[in-house]
N, C-alpha and C positions, 0 to 999 in steps of 0.2 A: 922968497917973496911970494911966489905964486901959491905955494902951499899955505902961507900965512893968510893971504887974502881969501882963499877958499875956506879956511877954517872959520874966519870971521863971518862969512856969508852963512855957513852952516849953523853957527850959534844963533844968529839973528832969526833964521827960519825956525829954529826950535822954540824960541820965545813966542813967536806968533802961533805956532802949533799949540803950545800950552794955553795961550789965551783962548784959542778957538775951542779947545777941549773943555776948559772951565766954563766958557759961555754956553756951550752945548749942554753941559750937565745942569746948569742953572735953568735953562729953558725947559729941559725935560722934567726936572723936579717941579717946576711951576705948573707945567701942564698936568702932571699927576695930581698935584695938590688941588688944582681947580676942578679936576674930574671928581676927586673924592668929595669936595664940598657940594657938588651938584647931585650926589646920591641921596635918596630918601633915608630918614632915620627910622630904624625899627625898634620898637619898645616891647620888651618881653613882659608878659603879665606877671604880677608879683606872686611869689611862691612862699609867702609867710604863713600859710595854713589857715588864714582867716577869710570869712565871707562877710560882706556888708549887707545888712538887712535894713531897708529903707521904706518908709511909709508915712501915713498920717493917721491921727486919731480924730474921729468926727462924731457928731451927734447923729444917731441913726435916723431920727425923724426929720431934722432940719438940714442934714448933710453939711452943716457948718463945722469948721475945725474947732477942736476943744483946746483951749489954752491952759497950760499948766498941768496937763495929764501926765501921770507917771507911768512909763513903760519899763517894766522890770523883767529881766530874763533870768530864770534859774535852771540849773541842770537837774537831772533826775534825782540827785542827792539833796536837792533843796538849797544848793549853794548859789548865791547871786553871782552871775557872770557878767552882766552888763545892765545898766539902767540909765534912763534919760528922761527929763521933763520936756514936754513939747513947748514950742514958742508960739508966736502969734499965728503962724500958719498951720499949727497942729502937727508939724513934721517931726520925725525922729530918724536917727541913723545909728545903728549899733553894729559892733564888730563881734562876730561869733565864730566858733570852730565848726565848720560844716560837717565834721565827722561825729558830732554829738547831737542829741535830741534835747529839747528845752521845753519849759513851761513859760509862756508869756503872760504876765499878769499886768493888766492895764486898769488903772484906777484914777478917778477924778472926782472932785467935790461935787456932790449933787447927782452922781451917776452910779449905776450898779457896777461893781467890780467884775471884770471879765477875765477868765482864764482860758488860754488856748494852748494847744500843744503844737510844737513846730519841730519837724525832723527833716534834715537834709539827707535824702537817700542817695545823693551823689556827693562824695567827698571832694570832688573837683569844682563844685559850684563856688564862684567867688562873688556873686551878687544876687540878692533877692530884692526886687524893687517894686514899687507900686502897691504895697500892701496897705489895705484900708482896715483899720480897727474901729468898729462901730459900737458905741456905748448907748445904753438906754438910760434915760433920766430916772432917778429914784422914784419920783411921783408916778412914773409910767409903769412901775414894776407890777407885773400881774399878781393878783391875789387869788388864793385858792381856799375855799371853805373846807374845813376838816369835818368830813361826814362820819369818819370812823377813827379808829386808833392808828390808822396807817396814813401817812402823808404822801401825796402824789405830787410830782414836780409840776410847776405852773406851765400853762401853754405859752409858747413863744410865738409872737406875731410873725407873719410871713414877711420877710425882708429880703430884697435883692441887694447883695453887696457887690461893689466894684470888683473887677478881676484882680487876681494876683498874677504878676508877671515875673517870670523867673528866667533871666538871661536868655532871651530869645524864644521862650515858650509862654503862651498866654492861654489860660483857661478860665472861664467864668465859674463862680460858685454862688449858690443861693441857699438860704435857710428855708427848709420846708416847714409846712404848718405842723403844729403839735409839738411833741417833745423829741422828734427825731433829730439826729445830729447832722451837721453839714457833711455832704459827701466830699471827701478830700479831692483837691484839684487833680486832674489826670495829667500829671507831669512826672518826670523822673527825678525831680529835685527836691520837692517839699510837700508836706501834707499838713493840713490844719484841722484840728478837731474842736468842735464847739461843745462846751459843757454848760447846761443850764445852771442858773444861780441856785445855791443851796437854800431851801426853805425848811426851817427847823420847826418841829411840832412843839407845843407847850410841854412843860415839865410833866413827866410820867407818861407821855404819849410816844408812839413809835414813829421814827423818821426812817424811811428806806433810803439807803445809799446805793442806788442801783448802778451808778456810774463807776463804782469801785468793783472792777472785774478782775478775774484771775485766770491764769492758764488752766485749761481743763484738767481736772483731777490733781491739781497741784496747788500749793500755797504761794505761788509766784504771781506777783501783780503784773497785769498787762500794762503796757506803756500808756494806753488811753485812760487808765485810772488816775494818772498823776494830777490832772486838774481838779478832780473831785477830792483827792487827798489834800491838795493845797487849800481848797475851800473849807474843808473840815478844820485844817490847821488854823486858818484865819479866824474861824468862828471861835475856837478855843482861846486864841490869843486875845480876841476882843471880849471874852467873858472869863476873866482870870479866876473867878470863884466857882465856875460851873464844873460839875462832875458828870461824867457820862458812862453808860454801859454800852459796849459794842457786842452784838450777838451775830454769830455766823450760822447760816442755814444751807442745807443741800437738798437735792431731790432724793428719791428713794432708790435710785439706781446704784448697784454695787453693794459692797459689804457694809452692814450697818455700823459696826464699830469703826471701820475706816472712815466712814462719813462723819461720825462724831468727832474723831480726831482731826480730820481735815477742816471741819468748820471752826474748830478752836484754833488751829494753826493759822488760819487765814485772818481772823480778827487779831491774833497776836502780832501778825505782820503789820497790820494797820497801826496798832498801838506802838510798835517799835518805831515806825516812821514818825509818829507824832512826838514820841519821847526824844527821839534823836534831834528833832527840831525845836526842843525847848519846853515841851509840855511835861509837867510833873507826872511821873508814873502813877502816883496815888490818885490822880484825877480820872483815871481810865480803868474800868474793870472790863473783863472779857468773858464771854460764855460761848460754848459751842453746842448747838442743839441738834446738829445733823439733820435728819429728815423728820424729826418729831413734831415740827410746827409748820406744816405746809399752809400756804395761803391760796393754793390752786390745785387742780387735779394733777396727778402724776401719770395720766394716761397717754399724754402726747408730749412731744419735745417742746412744742410752743408753750404749753402751760408749765412744764417742768422748769423752764427758764425762769419763771416767776418765783419758783421756790428756791432757786440758787441765788442767795442774796446776803447782803450785810445790812444790819439795822442798828439804829442808835436810839437810846432813850436817855433824856436828861434826868438824872436822879437828884441833882441839886443845882439850883440856878445861881 
């Protein structure tokens, strides 16, 4: 009997021990859960390899947003990667690969089409915001009288553009008087190059395409030449019956025969770009004149630069 009573007391004590253990576990787990709920949540930046470019399109003179402007982005091969029309606030937002460089073409009814070059020099950039694209009205387009057979680009009014902000970096940029290009923003993430509108001379007259530049002593186009190529392409697309002659010129430095060959190779590269983008090959003829047709002295580097050029003549309108 004594042993049986002791055994019953032992069983009852074990039941209470089990309840105590279960209750303790529940309290501990609840404490851990509440502790976890109280911690801040960390969000990792997306790693999908795209960057957001955000900005607005506005009238240069009135500073008002332009509704319905088309912002189109092409890569260096002329392939459209993104495009968007602006709303009532003139805003746009495009997704791009920061490891590539692009040509931004902005057009709106009643305004001069603008081409800009955009290159992300940091592949880790995930946002480019605050970009302002300013367009001039067509009526305000500068005009230049043709005093000779050579067309010079129009003067561009001095305009201060709002700053471009690139993820924590801010630098102002301005357009200087005359035909000089905008100095690229001093940031590690992007650069923007302004190319003046293309002014084409009448049929039979010469138009200089000075913005089409090449690597020194090579037939390789510089990235800054892309907007000018795009303008030339748009001109030919808008004049489907026009036929042109492209001529290449060099200075007198180096071997004469090599310069002749180089000048021809360079305009052939320009023609290749146009044909690749849908212009019929028979609408474009090319000639390489080398150093035989200088328009300035070859006695200094400053004047020799004027002789290294690509020219266009409309042979049929």
